[in-house]
N, CA, C and O atoms as CSV, one atom per row, in Angstrom:
chain,resi,resn,atom,element,x,y,z
A,1,MET,N,N,-8.486,-19.351,26.566
A,1,MET,CA,C,-8.344,-19.440,28.002
A,1,MET,C,C,-8.230,-20.899,28.404
A,1,MET,O,O,-9.038,-21.727,27.983
A,2,ALA,N,N,-7.235,-21.217,29.211
A,2,ALA,CA,C,-7.013,-22.596,29.641
A,2,ALA,C,C,-8.048,-22.981,30.691
A,2,ALA,O,O,-8.497,-22.153,31.483
A,3,GLY,N,N,-8.410,-24.246,30.675
A,3,GLY,CA,C,-9.366,-24.746,31.652
A,3,GLY,C,C,-8.689,-25.070,32.970
A,3,GLY,O,O,-7.485,-24.864,33.126
A,4,PRO,N,N,-9.461,-25.574,33.912
A,4,PRO,CA,C,-8.892,-25.923,35.212
A,4,PRO,C,C,-7.923,-27.098,35.103
A,4,PRO,O,O,-8.089,-27.982,34.263
A,5,THR,N,N,-6.910,-27.090,35.968
A,5,THR,CA,C,-5.955,-28.198,36.024
A,5,THR,C,C,-5.849,-28.683,37.461
A,5,THR,O,O,-5.929,-27.898,38.405
A,6,LEU,N,N,-5.669,-29.977,37.607
A,6,LEU,CA,C,-5.519,-30.608,38.918
A,6,LEU,C,C,-4.214,-31.386,38.894
A,6,LEU,O,O,-4.048,-32.325,38.115
A,7,THR,N,N,-3.285,-30.977,39.763
A,7,THR,CA,C,-1.954,-31.560,39.800
A,7,THR,C,C,-1.734,-32.263,41.131
A,7,THR,O,O,-1.950,-31.679,42.193
A,8,GLN,N,N,-1.307,-33.515,41.070
A,8,GLN,CA,C,-1.027,-34.258,42.301
A,8,GLN,C,C,0.161,-33.638,43.017
A,8,GLN,O,O,1.172,-33.311,42.396
A,9,THR,N,N,0.032,-33.478,44.340
A,9,THR,CA,C,1.158,-32.998,45.134
A,9,THR,C,C,1.759,-34.129,45.954
A,9,THR,O,O,2.970,-34.162,46.168
A,10,ARG,N,N,0.920,-35.063,46.420
A,10,ARG,CA,C,1.443,-36.222,47.134
A,10,ARG,C,C,0.320,-37.191,47.463
A,10,ARG,O,O,-0.862,-36.859,47.361
A,11,ILE,N,N,0.716,-38.404,47.862
A,11,ILE,CA,C,-0.179,-39.388,48.464
A,11,ILE,C,C,0.467,-39.771,49.779
A,11,ILE,O,O,1.611,-40.226,49.810
A,12,ALA,N,N,-0.272,-39.584,50.874
A,12,ALA,CA,C,0.268,-39.904,52.199
A,12,ALA,C,C,-0.871,-40.350,53.111
A,12,ALA,O,O,-1.970,-39.798,53.076
A,13,ASN,N,N,-0.582,-41.354,53.920
A,13,ASN,CA,C,-1.544,-41.848,54.910
A,13,ASN,C,C,-2.914,-42.155,54.306
A,13,ASN,O,O,-3.947,-41.868,54.911
A,14,GLY,N,N,-2.912,-42.731,53.126
A,14,GLY,CA,C,-4.162,-43.126,52.490
A,14,GLY,C,C,-4.964,-41.986,51.904
A,14,GLY,O,O,-6.148,-42.151,51.611
A,15,THR,N,N,-4.339,-40.824,51.725
A,15,THR,CA,C,-5.037,-39.663,51.166
A,15,THR,C,C,-4.264,-39.105,49.980
A,15,THR,O,O,-3.065,-38.837,50.070
A,16,TRP,N,N,-4.972,-38.934,48.867
A,16,TRP,CA,C,-4.398,-38.292,47.682
A,16,TRP,C,C,-4.580,-36.796,47.859
A,16,TRP,O,O,-5.644,-36.347,48.285
A,17,GLU,N,N,-3.546,-36.015,47.536
A,17,GLU,CA,C,-3.628,-34.561,47.656
A,17,GLU,C,C,-3.171,-33.924,46.356
A,17,GLU,O,O,-2.237,-34.388,45.703
A,18,GLY,N,N,-3.864,-32.838,45.999
A,18,GLY,CA,C,-3.511,-32.144,44.778
A,18,GLY,C,C,-3.847,-30.676,44.848
A,18,GLY,O,O,-4.475,-30.212,45.800
A,19,LEU,N,N,-3.419,-29.938,43.818
A,19,LEU,CA,C,-3.679,-28.507,43.719
A,19,LEU,C,C,-4.508,-28.260,42.474
A,19,LEU,O,O,-4.107,-28.614,41.365
A,20,LEU,N,N,-5.667,-27.649,42.667
A,20,LEU,CA,C,-6.580,-27.305,41.580
A,20,LEU,C,C,-6.412,-25.820,41.267
A,20,LEU,O,O,-6.547,-24.971,42.148
A,21,THR,N,N,-6.118,-25.519,40.007
A,21,THR,CA,C,-5.989,-24.127,39.582
A,21,THR,C,C,-6.915,-23.877,38.399
A,21,THR,O,O,-7.258,-24.794,37.653
A,22,GLY,N,N,-7.315,-22.605,38.243
A,22,GLY,CA,C,-8.148,-22.236,37.102
A,22,GLY,C,C,-9.607,-22.596,37.250
A,22,GLY,O,O,-10.342,-22.579,36.262
A,23,ALA,N,N,-10.055,-22.924,38.456
A,23,ALA,CA,C,-11.459,-23.267,38.685
A,23,ALA,C,C,-12.179,-22.071,39.293
A,23,ALA,O,O,-11.545,-21.082,39.662
A,24,GLY,N,N,-13.470,-22.159,39.395
A,24,GLY,CA,C,-14.270,-21.083,39.974
A,24,GLY,C,C,-14.061,-20.950,41.468
A,24,GLY,O,O,-13.156,-21.557,42.040
A,25,ALA,N,N,-14.912,-20.145,42.097
A,25,ALA,CA,C,-14.774,-19.821,43.519
A,25,ALA,C,C,-15.043,-21.022,44.427
A,25,ALA,O,O,-14.361,-21.192,45.438
A,26,ALA,N,N,-16.011,-21.844,44.088
A,26,ALA,CA,C,-16.360,-22.986,44.961
A,26,ALA,C,C,-16.511,-24.253,44.115
A,26,ALA,O,O,-17.628,-24.731,43.921
A,27,PRO,N,N,-15.408,-24.798,43.613
A,27,PRO,CA,C,-15.504,-25.982,42.744
A,27,PRO,C,C,-15.907,-27.229,43.527
A,27,PRO,O,O,-15.533,-27.403,44.687
A,28,ARG,N,N,-16.676,-28.085,42.867
A,28,ARG,CA,C,-17.064,-29.369,43.457
A,28,ARG,C,C,-16.336,-30.475,42.691
A,28,ARG,O,O,-16.722,-30.843,41.582
A,29,VAL,N,N,-15.301,-30.983,43.297
A,29,VAL,CA,C,-14.532,-32.072,42.689
A,29,VAL,C,C,-15.140,-33.375,43.172
A,29,VAL,O,O,-15.428,-33.537,44.358
A,30,GLU,N,N,-15.333,-34.308,42.238
A,30,GLU,CA,C,-15.834,-35.622,42.633
A,30,GLU,C,C,-14.814,-36.689,42.263
A,30,GLU,O,O,-14.123,-36.596,41.249
A,31,ALA,N,N,-14.742,-37.704,43.115
A,31,ALA,CA,C,-13.862,-38.848,42.882
A,31,ALA,C,C,-14.736,-40.058,42.616
A,31,ALA,O,O,-15.635,-40.365,43.399
A,32,LEU,N,N,-14.473,-40.749,41.508
A,32,LEU,CA,C,-15.277,-41.906,41.121
A,32,LEU,C,C,-14.407,-43.138,40.973
A,32,LEU,O,O,-13.344,-43.089,40.354
A,33,HIS,N,N,-14.863,-44.249,41.545
A,33,HIS,CA,C,-14.207,-45.544,41.371
A,33,HIS,C,C,-15.270,-46.521,40.910
A,33,HIS,O,O,-16.273,-46.720,41.596
A,34,ASP,N,N,-15.061,-47.124,39.766
A,34,ASP,CA,C,-16.048,-48.027,39.155
A,34,ASP,C,C,-17.421,-47.375,39.060
A,34,ASP,O,O,-18.442,-48.033,39.259
A,35,GLY,N,N,-17.443,-46.085,38.757
A,35,GLY,CA,C,-18.690,-45.363,38.565
A,35,GLY,C,C,-19.361,-44.886,39.836
A,35,GLY,O,O,-20.359,-44.168,39.768
A,36,ALA,N,N,-18.839,-45.267,40.999
A,36,ALA,CA,C,-19.431,-44.863,42.280
A,36,ALA,C,C,-18.601,-43.740,42.899
A,36,ALA,O,O,-17.371,-43.765,42.870
A,37,ALA,N,N,-19.306,-42.753,43.461
A,37,ALA,CA,C,-18.620,-41.625,44.090
A,37,ALA,C,C,-17.975,-42.058,45.403
A,37,ALA,O,O,-18.573,-42.788,46.193
A,38,LEU,N,N,-16.742,-41.594,45.621
A,38,LEU,CA,C,-16.058,-41.842,46.890
A,38,LEU,C,C,-16.390,-40.702,47.851
A,38,LEU,O,O,-16.389,-39.537,47.452
A,39,PRO,N,N,-16.671,-41.025,49.105
A,39,PRO,CA,C,-17.017,-39.979,50.071
A,39,PRO,C,C,-15.785,-39.271,50.615
A,39,PRO,O,O,-14.663,-39.768,50.511
A,40,GLY,N,N,-16.019,-38.095,51.201
A,40,GLY,CA,C,-14.976,-37.399,51.942
A,40,GLY,C,C,-14.055,-36.513,51.142
A,40,GLY,O,O,-13.025,-36.088,51.666
A,41,VAL,N,N,-14.378,-36.212,49.888
A,41,VAL,CA,C,-13.521,-35.332,49.086
A,41,VAL,C,C,-13.597,-33.928,49.671
A,41,VAL,O,O,-14.683,-33.392,49.888
A,42,GLU,N,N,-12.432,-33.339,49.923
A,42,GLU,CA,C,-12.366,-31.989,50.485
A,42,GLU,C,C,-11.723,-31.045,49.478
A,42,GLU,O,O,-10.738,-31.392,48.826
A,43,VAL,N,N,-12.292,-29.844,49.359
A,43,VAL,CA,C,-11.726,-28.781,48.520
A,43,VAL,C,C,-11.629,-27.537,49.393
A,43,VAL,O,O,-12.636,-27.043,49.899
A,44,VAL,N,N,-10.400,-27.033,49.568
A,44,VAL,CA,C,-10.150,-25.880,50.434
A,44,VAL,C,C,-9.475,-24.783,49.623
A,44,VAL,O,O,-8.491,-25.027,48.924
A,45,ALA,N,N,-10.017,-23.572,49.726
A,45,ALA,CA,C,-9.457,-22.436,48.984
A,45,ALA,C,C,-8.083,-22.070,49.529
A,45,ALA,O,O,-7.863,-22.033,50.740
A,46,LEU,N,N,-7.168,-21.800,48.606
A,46,LEU,CA,C,-5.811,-21.326,48.908
A,46,LEU,C,C,-5.549,-20.089,48.056
A,46,LEU,O,O,-6.270,-19.859,47.086
A,47,PRO,N,N,-4.537,-19.286,48.388
A,47,PRO,CA,C,-4.227,-18.124,47.539
A,47,PRO,C,C,-3.896,-18.509,46.087
A,47,PRO,O,O,-4.219,-17.766,45.161
A,48,GLU,N,N,-3.250,-19.673,45.891
A,48,GLU,CA,C,-2.844,-20.083,44.540
A,48,GLU,C,C,-3.834,-21.015,43.844
A,48,GLU,O,O,-3.553,-21.488,42.743
A,49,GLY,N,N,-4.974,-21.288,44.455
A,49,GLY,CA,C,-5.970,-22.179,43.868
A,49,GLY,C,C,-6.786,-22.853,44.951
A,49,GLY,O,O,-7.266,-22.200,45.878
A,50,HIS,N,N,-6.943,-24.178,44.830
A,50,HIS,CA,C,-7.684,-24.955,45.817
A,50,HIS,C,C,-6.911,-26.236,46.134
A,50,HIS,O,O,-6.417,-26.917,45.235
A,51,ALA,N,N,-6.819,-26.547,47.407
A,51,ALA,CA,C,-6.246,-27.824,47.820
A,51,ALA,C,C,-7.353,-28.866,47.737
A,51,ALA,O,O,-8.469,-28.636,48.202
A,52,VAL,N,N,-7.038,-30.009,47.146
A,52,VAL,CA,C,-8.002,-31.107,47.017
A,52,VAL,C,C,-7.445,-32.301,47.767
A,52,VAL,O,O,-6.292,-32.688,47.575
A,53,ARG,N,N,-8.277,-32.885,48.629
A,53,ARG,CA,C,-7.884,-34.081,49.393
A,53,ARG,C,C,-8.921,-35.170,49.145
A,53,ARG,O,O,-10.123,-34.948,49.291
A,54,VAL,N,N,-8.434,-36.351,48.766
A,54,VAL,CA,C,-9.315,-37.478,48.486
A,54,VAL,C,C,-8.872,-38.658,49.349
A,54,VAL,O,O,-7.835,-39.262,49.077
A,55,PRO,N,N,-9.650,-38.996,50.393
A,55,PRO,CA,C,-9.308,-40.185,51.169
A,55,PRO,C,C,-9.556,-41.437,50.323
A,55,PRO,O,O,-10.604,-41.572,49.692
A,56,LEU,N,N,-8.587,-42.340,50.318
A,56,LEU,CA,C,-8.703,-43.573,49.528
A,56,LEU,C,C,-9.107,-44.711,50.463
A,56,LEU,O,O,-8.278,-45.209,51.225
A,57,PRO,N,N,-10.366,-45.122,50.411
A,57,PRO,CA,C,-10.823,-46.169,51.328
A,57,PRO,C,C,-10.198,-47.523,50.995
A,57,PRO,O,O,-9.941,-47.832,49.831
A,58,GLY,N,N,-9.964,-48.307,52.013
A,58,GLY,CA,C,-9.387,-49.638,51.822
A,58,GLY,C,C,-10.250,-50.541,50.967
A,58,GLY,O,O,-9.750,-51.513,50.400
A,59,THR,N,N,-11.534,-50.242,50.861
A,59,THR,CA,C,-12.436,-51.093,50.075
A,59,THR,C,C,-12.120,-51.067,48.586
A,59,THR,O,O,-12.512,-51.980,47.859
A,60,ILE,N,N,-11.416,-50.034,48.117
A,60,ILE,CA,C,-11.090,-50.004,46.681
A,60,ILE,C,C,-9.782,-50.717,46.377
A,60,ILE,O,O,-9.448,-50.923,45.210
A,61,LEU,N,N,-9.040,-51.095,47.406
A,61,LEU,CA,C,-7.780,-51.809,47.178
A,61,LEU,C,C,-8.066,-53.270,46.907
A,61,LEU,O,O,-8.534,-53.999,47.782
A,62,SER,N,N,-7.786,-53.683,45.710
A,62,SER,CA,C,-7.969,-55.069,45.283
A,62,SER,C,C,-6.803,-55.436,44.383
A,62,SER,O,O,-6.088,-54.564,43.889
A,63,GLU,N,N,-6.620,-56.704,44.179
A,63,GLU,CA,C,-5.540,-57.147,43.297
A,63,GLU,C,C,-5.756,-56.595,41.899
A,63,GLU,O,O,-6.871,-56.584,41.378
A,64,GLY,N,N,-4.674,-56.142,41.312
A,64,GLY,CA,C,-4.733,-55.590,39.966
A,64,GLY,C,C,-4.635,-54.089,39.988
A,64,GLY,O,O,-4.119,-53.500,40.938
A,65,VAL,N,N,-5.133,-53.472,38.937
A,65,VAL,CA,C,-5.062,-52.023,38.782
A,65,VAL,C,C,-6.439,-51.420,39.062
A,65,VAL,O,O,-7.446,-51.848,38.498
A,66,GLN,N,N,-6.462,-50.429,39.935
A,66,GLN,CA,C,-7.684,-49.694,40.250
A,66,GLN,C,C,-7.469,-48.245,39.846
A,66,GLN,O,O,-6.388,-47.694,40.054
A,67,VAL,N,N,-8.489,-47.628,39.272
A,67,VAL,CA,C,-8.383,-46.242,38.826
A,67,VAL,C,C,-9.505,-45.431,39.463
A,67,VAL,O,O,-10.670,-45.829,39.452
A,68,VAL,N,N,-9.123,-44.284,40.017
A,68,VAL,CA,C,-10.083,-43.324,40.564
A,68,VAL,C,C,-10.031,-42.101,39.658
A,68,VAL,O,O,-8.964,-41.523,39.448
A,69,LEU,N,N,-11.185,-41.706,39.121
A,69,LEU,CA,C,-11.264,-40.524,38.268
A,69,LEU,C,C,-11.609,-39.319,39.131
A,69,LEU,O,O,-12.484,-39.395,39.993
A,70,LEU,N,N,-10.919,-38.208,38.897
A,70,LEU,CA,C,-11.214,-36.958,39.594
A,70,LEU,C,C,-11.822,-36.010,38.572
A,70,LEU,O,O,-11.179,-35.640,37.590
A,71,ARG,N,N,-13.086,-35.618,38.818
A,71,ARG,CA,C,-13.816,-34.819,37.843
A,71,ARG,C,C,-14.289,-33.496,38.430
A,71,ARG,O,O,-14.516,-33.370,39.633
A,72,LEU,N,N,-14.427,-32.530,37.555
A,72,LEU,CA,C,-15.001,-31.232,37.880
A,72,LEU,C,C,-15.985,-30.907,36.773
A,72,LEU,O,O,-15.597,-30.796,35.610
A,73,ASP,N,N,-17.245,-30.755,37.119
A,73,ASP,CA,C,-18.303,-30.471,36.140
A,73,ASP,C,C,-18.312,-31.493,35.000
A,73,ASP,O,O,-18.495,-31.129,33.838
A,74,GLY,N,N,-18.118,-32.758,35.334
A,74,GLY,CA,C,-18.156,-33.833,34.348
A,74,GLY,C,C,-16.883,-34.017,33.551
A,74,GLY,O,O,-16.769,-34.990,32.806
A,75,GLU,N,N,-15.920,-33.116,33.681
A,75,GLU,CA,C,-14.651,-33.220,32.952
A,75,GLU,C,C,-13.610,-33.901,33.824
A,75,GLU,O,O,-13.389,-33.488,34.963
A,76,VAL,N,N,-12.966,-34.947,33.300
A,76,VAL,CA,C,-11.914,-35.649,34.040
A,76,VAL,C,C,-10.671,-34.777,34.054
A,76,VAL,O,O,-10.114,-34.441,33.009
A,77,LEU,N,N,-10.243,-34.416,35.271
A,77,LEU,CA,C,-9.059,-33.571,35.431
A,77,LEU,C,C,-7.812,-34.373,35.748
A,77,LEU,O,O,-6.701,-33.974,35.398
A,78,SER,N,N,-7.998,-35.504,36.412
A,78,SER,CA,C,-6.854,-36.310,36.813
A,78,SER,C,C,-7.320,-37.733,37.100
A,78,SER,O,O,-8.516,-38.009,37.200
A,79,ARG,N,N,-6.341,-38.627,37.228
A,79,ARG,CA,C,-6.612,-40.026,37.559
A,79,ARG,C,C,-5.648,-40.462,38.651
A,79,ARG,O,O,-4.474,-40.090,38.661
A,80,ILE,N,N,-6.175,-41.255,39.562
A,80,ILE,CA,C,-5.332,-41.883,40.578
A,80,ILE,C,C,-5.271,-43.357,40.192
A,80,ILE,O,O,-6.306,-44.015,40.084
A,81,THR,N,N,-4.066,-43.875,39.984
A,81,THR,CA,C,-3.904,-45.274,39.610
A,81,THR,C,C,-3.251,-46.020,40.761
A,81,THR,O,O,-2.176,-45.644,41.229
A,82,LEU,N,N,-3.907,-47.077,41.213
A,82,LEU,CA,C,-3.398,-47.901,42.310
A,82,LEU,C,C,-3.157,-49.307,41.785
A,82,LEU,O,O,-4.031,-49.894,41.147
A,83,ILE,N,N,-1.974,-49.848,42.051
A,83,ILE,CA,C,-1.628,-51.197,41.612
A,83,ILE,C,C,-1.309,-52.008,42.857
A,83,ILE,O,O,-0.473,-51.607,43.667
A,84,ALA,N,N,-1.974,-53.150,43.009
A,84,ALA,CA,C,-1.766,-53.975,44.197
A,84,ALA,C,C,-1.733,-55.450,43.810
A,84,ALA,O,O,-2.213,-55.845,42.748
A,85,GLY,N,N,-1.157,-56.247,44.697
A,85,GLY,CA,C,-1.134,-57.689,44.492
A,85,GLY,C,C,0.165,-58.164,43.879
A,85,GLY,O,O,1.151,-57.431,43.806
A,86,LEU,N,N,0.139,-59.397,43.446
A,86,LEU,CA,C,1.309,-60.011,42.847
A,86,LEU,C,C,1.585,-59.402,41.479
A,86,LEU,O,O,0.655,-59.097,40.733
A,87,PRO,N,N,2.863,-59.226,41.148
A,87,PRO,CA,C,3.165,-58.679,39.820
A,87,PRO,C,C,2.757,-59.681,38.742
A,87,PRO,O,O,2.828,-60.891,38.958
A,88,PRO,N,N,2.333,-59.183,37.590
A,88,PRO,CA,C,1.963,-60.098,36.508
A,88,PRO,C,C,3.184,-60.859,36.017
A,88,PRO,O,O,4.321,-60.417,36.181
A,89,ASP,N,N,2.923,-62.019,35.407
A,89,ASP,CA,C,4.021,-62.845,34.890
A,89,ASP,C,C,4.880,-62.075,33.908
A,89,ASP,O,O,6.105,-62.192,33.926
A,90,GLU,N,N,4.259,-61.303,33.065
A,90,GLU,CA,C,4.997,-60.504,32.091
A,90,GLU,C,C,4.959,-59.062,32.566
A,90,GLU,O,O,4.029,-58.320,32.250
A,91,ASP,N,N,5.964,-58.671,33.320
A,91,ASP,CA,C,6.032,-57.335,33.891
A,91,ASP,C,C,6.040,-56.280,32.790
A,91,ASP,O,O,6.781,-56.402,31.815
A,92,LEU,N,N,5.222,-55.255,32.944
A,92,LEU,CA,C,5.092,-54.212,31.933
A,92,LEU,C,C,6.418,-53.493,31.691
A,92,LEU,O,O,6.734,-53.144,30.553
A,93,ARG,N,N,7.187,-53.274,32.744
A,93,ARG,CA,C,8.477,-52.594,32.564
A,93,ARG,C,C,9.411,-53.420,31.693
A,93,ARG,O,O,10.139,-52.866,30.869
A,94,ALA,N,N,9.397,-54.716,31.861
A,94,ALA,CA,C,10.239,-55.578,31.024
A,94,ALA,C,C,9.778,-55.517,29.569
A,94,ALA,O,O,10.598,-55.486,28.652
A,95,GLU,N,N,8.465,-55.500,29.368
A,95,GLU,CA,C,7.934,-55.413,28.007
A,95,GLU,C,C,8.339,-54.091,27.352
A,95,GLU,O,O,8.705,-54.071,26.176
A,96,VAL,N,N,8.279,-52.998,28.094
A,96,VAL,CA,C,8.673,-51.698,27.552
A,96,VAL,C,C,10.161,-51.714,27.206
A,96,VAL,O,O,10.567,-51.172,26.178
A,97,GLY,N,N,10.964,-52.329,28.055
A,97,GLY,CA,C,12.396,-52.442,27.767
A,97,GLY,C,C,12.658,-53.205,26.479
A,97,GLY,O,O,13.504,-52.802,25.681
A,98,LEU,N,N,11.937,-54.305,26.268
A,98,LEU,CA,C,12.082,-55.073,25.029
A,98,LEU,C,C,11.639,-54.256,23.817
A,98,LEU,O,O,12.291,-54.286,22.773
A,99,LEU,N,N,10.545,-53.536,23.956
A,99,LEU,CA,C,10.077,-52.705,22.841
A,99,LEU,C,C,11.086,-51.630,22.484
A,99,LEU,O,O,11.298,-51.344,21.306
A,100,ARG,N,N,11.713,-51.030,23.493
A,100,ARG,CA,C,12.734,-50.009,23.224
A,100,ARG,C,C,13.915,-50.611,22.481
A,100,ARG,O,O,14.430,-50.011,21.537
A,101,ALA,N,N,14.343,-51.787,22.899
A,101,ALA,CA,C,15.471,-52.445,22.240
A,101,ALA,C,C,15.127,-52.768,20.789
A,101,ALA,O,O,15.948,-52.569,19.894
A,102,GLU,N,N,13.914,-53.266,20.558
A,102,GLU,CA,C,13.505,-53.579,19.192
A,102,GLU,C,C,13.393,-52.316,18.349
A,102,GLU,O,O,13.735,-52.327,17.167
A,103,LEU,N,N,12.920,-51.235,18.945
A,103,LEU,CA,C,12.820,-49.977,18.219
A,103,LEU,C,C,14.201,-49.472,17.805
A,103,LEU,O,O,14.370,-48.963,16.696
A,104,GLU,N,N,15.182,-49.609,18.684
A,104,GLU,CA,C,16.556,-49.210,18.336
A,104,GLU,C,C,17.076,-50.023,17.158
A,104,GLU,O,O,17.719,-49.475,16.263
A,105,LEU,N,N,16.800,-51.345,17.151
A,105,LEU,CA,C,17.215,-52.183,16.021
A,105,LEU,C,C,16.556,-51.720,14.724
A,105,LEU,O,O,17.209,-51.636,13.683
A,106,LEU,N,N,15.275,-51.424,14.793
A,106,LEU,CA,C,14.566,-50.965,13.601
A,106,LEU,C,C,15.102,-49.624,13.121
A,106,LEU,O,O,15.240,-49.411,11.916
A,107,LYS,N,N,15.406,-48.717,14.044
A,107,LYS,CA,C,15.949,-47.415,13.652
A,107,LYS,C,C,17.283,-47.581,12.932
A,107,LYS,O,O,17.521,-46.941,11.908
A,108,ARG,N,N,18.154,-48.437,13.465
A,108,ARG,CA,C,19.454,-48.657,12.821
A,108,ARG,C,C,19.282,-49.267,11.427
A,108,ARG,O,O,19.933,-48.845,10.471
A,109,ALA,N,N,18.405,-50.258,11.325
A,109,ALA,CA,C,18.178,-50.907,10.035
A,109,ALA,C,C,17.589,-49.917,9.028
A,109,ALA,O,O,17.962,-49.931,7.855
A,110,PHE,N,N,16.678,-49.064,9.477
A,110,PHE,CA,C,16.075,-48.076,8.583
A,110,PHE,C,C,17.103,-47.062,8.111
A,110,PHE,O,O,17.130,-46.705,6.933
A,111,ARG,N,N,17.957,-46.590,9.030
A,111,ARG,CA,C,19.001,-45.634,8.654
A,111,ARG,C,C,19.984,-46.257,7.665
A,111,ARG,O,O,20.410,-45.609,6.709
A,112,ARG,N,N,20.339,-47.519,7.903
A,112,ARG,CA,C,21.256,-48.222,7.006
A,112,ARG,C,C,20.607,-48.354,5.624
A,112,ARG,O,O,21.265,-48.133,4.607
A,113,HIS,N,N,19.334,-48.709,5.585
A,113,HIS,CA,C,18.615,-48.844,4.322
A,113,HIS,C,C,18.572,-47.511,3.576
A,113,HIS,O,O,18.788,-47.470,2.364
A,114,CYS,N,N,18.295,-46.429,4.291
A,114,CYS,CA,C,18.245,-45.098,3.668
A,114,CYS,C,C,19.613,-44.712,3.124
A,114,CYS,O,O,19.705,-44.144,2.036
A,115,ALA,N,N,20.678,-45.012,3.863
A,115,ALA,CA,C,22.030,-44.679,3.406
A,115,ALA,C,C,22.395,-45.485,2.168
A,115,ALA,O,O,23.011,-44.955,1.244
A,116,GLU,N,N,22.021,-46.763,2.140
A,116,GLU,CA,C,22.355,-47.619,0.990
A,116,GLU,C,C,21.579,-47.222,-0.250
A,116,GLU,O,O,22.122,-47.255,-1.354
A,117,THR,N,N,20.307,-46.844,-0.087
A,117,THR,CA,C,19.501,-46.520,-1.268
A,117,THR,C,C,19.758,-45.101,-1.779
A,117,THR,O,O,19.416,-44.798,-2.922
A,118,SER,N,N,20.345,-44.233,-0.972
A,118,SER,CA,C,20.615,-42.868,-1.415
A,118,SER,C,C,21.933,-42.773,-2.177
A,118,SER,O,O,22.204,-41.741,-2.790
A,119,GLU,N,N,22.756,-43.813,-2.157
A,119,GLU,CA,C,24.061,-43.788,-2.842
A,119,GLU,C,C,23.932,-44.011,-4.308
A,119,GLU,O,O,24.935,-44.018,-5.022
């Protein structure tokens, strides 16, 4: 039997919203930032599960990456990742692009090596 799942539906007006399925009748979802519980988490029953709303207070917005854990009975169901401030000098997307290019070079070299040694 699959456990509960929490799927993000949107973030709007400073509130994260998601759909919780596979949970009991009255689940208590908690949102934690740096180990502290965030207030105002709402869980509302729907025919297809439960709507979860987490207001994101401005106090958690700081430069860098902030993560809010969404838990049910101690199990992490989802994460909210917030990135704010100036981009880092070495942008992660650029690094991933370079890694992909290097991986393609390695794949070609490996295939060429396999073809040469199998002859």
